[in-house]
Phi, psi and omega in degrees: 000138175288156184224132174241134175238132182240125172259113177256113185240359183237137184270015180292148178301322183294314182292318176306307178301313178298323179299312183296319177296311178299318184293314184288325176294321182287329171295319174302331180268014179061031170281156165282134180226134174233132175244119176255127189249125180218185182049223184289343180293346182301323184304326180294350182242025180249153177295332181266022185306312183051046174067023187282070169247157178242158175238137177277357183277349184087163192293317180291320179294314180297322176295318180292323179293315180299319183295316182293321178298315179301313179298327177284351184083016176289134182289153175293158184294333180293318177291322181293321177295318174301315183296318180300317175298315180297326184282350178105008177292138182258123179249136179230128175258135179292120182300319182291315177306320181294318180292318181296331177277358177087024180245163179247167176302330181292343182278341185286150180290162185299148175070017175245135184250160173276146172205185178225186182295328181293323180296315177301314182299319178297314181293318178300317184298325181269359186275152172279332181220135176234128180237138175241123178238000000 
C-alpha cells in the first residue's frame, strides 16, 4: 500500500485546505495517510480554535476566494477535517508545538494524537510521498 506523509507547519487557510485535499484524495486512492502538525498550525487542531486561520491573500482577495469556493460547493475546512478523520487519515499534533502555543493535550480535538519529531521522521522515511506545507 502506498503511503503519504504531510507536514503542516503553517496555519494559513490555503495550506490547511491543501493538506486536507491531498489527505482525502490519497485515502480515496487507498493510501495510508499521516498528517503531522507542528509550529503555528497546532492551533488548527485545538478545540479553542475559533476559526483562527489566516490567509496570505489579504482581506478582499481572501473574501473573494471564500465566496468562490462556497459557490462551487467546496466544503469548509472543518467539514473536510471531519471527513478526513472518518476516512482514516491519521493526524498527529507536535507536543512541543502545542505547549509553545499555550495549549495542553486536553485542548486538541478528538481523534488527533500527540507525537514528536521522531514519529514524523519514522513515518516520512517509510513513505512513498512526503509533502511539507
